[in-house]
C-alpha positions in Angstrom: -89.5 -20.7 -186.0 -91.8 -19.6 -183.4 -89.9 -16.9 -181.8 -87.9 -15.9 -185.1 -91.4 -15.0 -186.4 -91.7 -12.3 -183.9 -89.1 -9.7 -185.2 -90.0 -10.7 -188.7 -93.6 -9.8 -188.0 -92.9 -6.5 -186.6 -90.6 -5.5 -189.5 -93.3 -6.6 -192.0 -96.0 -4.5 -190.1 -93.7 -1.6 -189.9 -93.0 -1.6 -193.6 -96.6 -2.0 -194.7 -97.8 0.6 -192.3 -95.2 3.0 -193.6 -97.0 3.0 -197.0 -98.0 6.5 -197.5 -101.6 6.0 -199.1 -102.7 9.6 -198.5 -99.8 11.1 -200.1 -100.0 9.0 -203.2 -103.8 9.4 -203.6 -103.8 13.2 -203.1 -100.9 13.6 -205.5 -103.2 12.0 -208.2 -105.3 15.2 -207.7 -102.3 17.4 -207.7 -102.1 18.2 -204.2 -99.4 17.5 -201.7 -101.4 16.6 -198.5 -98.3 17.5 -196.2 -98.9 21.2 -197.3 -102.6 21.2 -196.2 -104.3 21.4 -192.7 -102.6 19.3 -190.3 -100.0 18.1 -192.7 -100.7 14.5 -191.9 -101.5 11.8 -194.5 -104.7 10.3 -193.0 -108.2 10.2 -194.2 -109.4 13.6 -192.6 -106.6 15.6 -194.0 -107.1 13.9 -197.4 -110.6 15.1 -197.2 -109.3 18.7 -196.6 -106.8 18.3 -199.3 -108.7 16.9 -202.0 -112.2 16.1 -201.0 -114.3 13.0 -200.4 -112.8 11.3 -203.7 -109.3 11.4 -202.0 -110.6 10.7 -198.3 -112.1 7.4 -199.2 -109.4 5.5 -201.0 -107.2 6.8 -198.2 -109.2 5.6 -195.5 -109.4 2.3 -197.1 -105.7 2.0 -197.8 -104.9 3.0 -194.2 -107.2 0.5 -192.8 -106.1 -2.4 -195.1 -102.4 -2.0 -194.4 -102.6 -3.0 -190.9 -105.2 -5.5 -191.3 -103.3 -7.2 -193.9 -100.1 -7.4 -191.8 -101.9 -9.0 -189.1 -103.8 -11.5 -191.3 -100.5 -12.3 -193.2 -98.6 -13.1 -190.1 -101.5 -15.2 -188.8 -101.8 -17.1 -192.0 -97.9 -17.5 -192.5 -97.9 -19.0 -188.8 -100.6 -21.4 -189.4 -99.1 -22.8 -192.6 -95.5 -22.9 -191.6 -95.6 -23.5 -187.8 -99.1 -25.1 -187.2 -97.7 -26.1 -183.6 -96.3 -22.8 -182.9 -96.2 -21.4 -179.2 -99.3 -19.9 -178.5 -97.6 -17.0 -176.9 -95.3 -16.4 -179.8 -98.0 -16.5 -182.1 -100.1 -13.7 -180.2 -97.0 -11.7 -179.6 -96.2 -11.9 -183.5 -99.5 -10.8 -184.4 -99.7 -8.0 -181.7 -96.4 -6.7 -182.9 -97.3 -6.8 -186.6 -100.3 -4.8 -185.8 -98.7 -2.3 -183.5 -95.8 -1.8 -185.7 -98.1 -1.1 -188.6 -99.6 1.8 -186.6 -96.2 3.1 -186.0 -95.2 2.8 -189.5 -98.4 4.8 -190.4 -97.6 7.6 -187.9 -93.7 7.4 -188.4 -93.2 6.2 -192.1 -89.8 5.4 -193.1 -90.7 6.7 -196.6 -91.7 10.2 -195.3 -88.9 11.0 -193.0 -90.7 9.4 -190.0 -93.7 11.5 -190.3 -97.2 10.5 -191.1 -100.7 10.2 -189.9 -102.4 9.9 -186.4 -103.1 6.2 -186.6 -107.1 6.1 -185.8 -108.3 4.3 -188.8 -105.2 2.0 -189.0 -105.5 1.1 -185.2 -109.5 0.5 -185.5 -109.1 -1.8 -188.7 -106.0 -3.6 -187.3 -107.8 -4.5 -184.1 -110.7 -5.8 -185.9 -108.5 -8.1 -187.7 -107.0 -9.3 -184.4 -110.3 -9.5 -182.5 -113.5 -8.6 -184.3 -115.4 -8.2 -181.1 -112.7 -5.8 -179.6 -112.5 -4.0 -183.0 -116.2 -3.6 -183.4 -116.4 -1.8 -179.7 -113.6 0.3 -180.8 -115.3 1.3 -184.0 -118.5 2.1 -182.4 -116.7 4.2 -179.7 -114.7 6.2 -182.1 -117.6 6.8 -184.5 -120.0 7.9 -181.7 -117.4 10.3 -180.2 -116.7 11.9 -183.7 -120.3 12.3 -184.4 -120.9 14.0 -181.0 -117.9 16.1 -181.1 -117.3 16.6 -184.7 -113.7 16.4 -183.8 -111.5 13.8 -185.6 -108.9 14.0 -183.0 -111.2 13.1 -180.3 -112.3 10.1 -182.1 -108.9 9.1 -182.9 -107.7 9.5 -179.3 -110.7 7.3 -178.2 -109.7 4.7 -180.7 -106.2 4.5 -178.9 -107.4 4.5 -175.5 -110.4 2.1 -176.0 -108.2 -0.3 -177.8 -105.8 -0.6 -174.9 -108.8 -0.6 -172.3 -110.7 -3.4 -174.4 -107.7 -5.5 -174.7 -106.8 -5.4 -171.1 -110.3 -6.1 -169.9 -110.5 -9.1 -172.5 -107.2 -10.4 -171.1 -108.4 -10.2 -167.5 -111.6 -11.9 -168.5 -109.8 -14.7 -170.4 -111.4 -13.8 -173.7 -108.0 -13.1 -175.4 -104.3 -13.5 -174.5 -102.2 -11.2 -172.5 -99.6 -10.7 -175.4 -102.4 -9.0 -177.6 -102.4 -6.1 -174.8 -99.0 -5.1 -176.3 -100.9 -4.1 -179.5 -103.1 -1.8 -177.4 -100.0 -0.2 -175.6 -98.3 0.4 -179.0 -101.5 1.8 -180.5 -102.3 4.2 -177.6 -98.7 5.4 -177.6 -98.8 6.0 -181.2 -102.0 8.0 -181.1 -101.1 9.7 -177.9 -98.0 11.1 -179.0 -99.1 12.0 -182.6 -102.0 14.0 -181.2 -100.0 16.2 -179.2 -100.7 19.5 -181.3 -104.4 18.6 -181.1 -104.4 18.2 -177.4 -103.1 21.7 -177.2 -105.7 23.1 -179.5 -108.4 21.3 -177.6 -107.3 22.8 -174.3 -107.4 26.3 -175.9 -110.8 25.6 -177.6 -109.3 25.9 -181.2 -109.3 22.4 -182.5 -110.7 21.8 -186.1 -114.3 20.9 -186.6 -115.1 18.3 -189.4 -117.4 19.7 -192.0 -118.7 18.2 -195.2 -117.6 20.8 -197.5 
């Protein structure tokens, strides 16, 4: 049961992460988010596509799907395998969270396209480790406020998730298997932001505006 939960957790996380919240929300307002701005389905592009009324539920949905995956896996293991191997338990949680971010970025329902993973990463990490998640939220928010660039904040979320979990593991605050979530989240964000990195180099990255 312990180790069987690991691939099941990964599949559950990927399917939940693949739910295209932003696409569905924006369609309610008659807009195909994939045809606007970056073409991604996250909160920033939902704002561009249909305004704050679409961005808020998109952000909430993208946050919840990763957090729910982690909490479901953790709760199921507690109920069904209370004496599960701690390594298997943490690995299952890490994979559920990391796969949720990958599902958001490369959704099976959208031909393996999607978002950039910032909100999903930050909220999922909050469910895994509130302390680590809090650090990442603050880091991302400060950088978005300072630069007014969503991509900079998103990249910082991926990088700081990995860095924080590595530091926590070395300090004995959390287990090494949870570092896998940081690796998966960082890779997802890094790969998805390739066009943004090019625009940043050329000084052409989009600035967040309120209207």
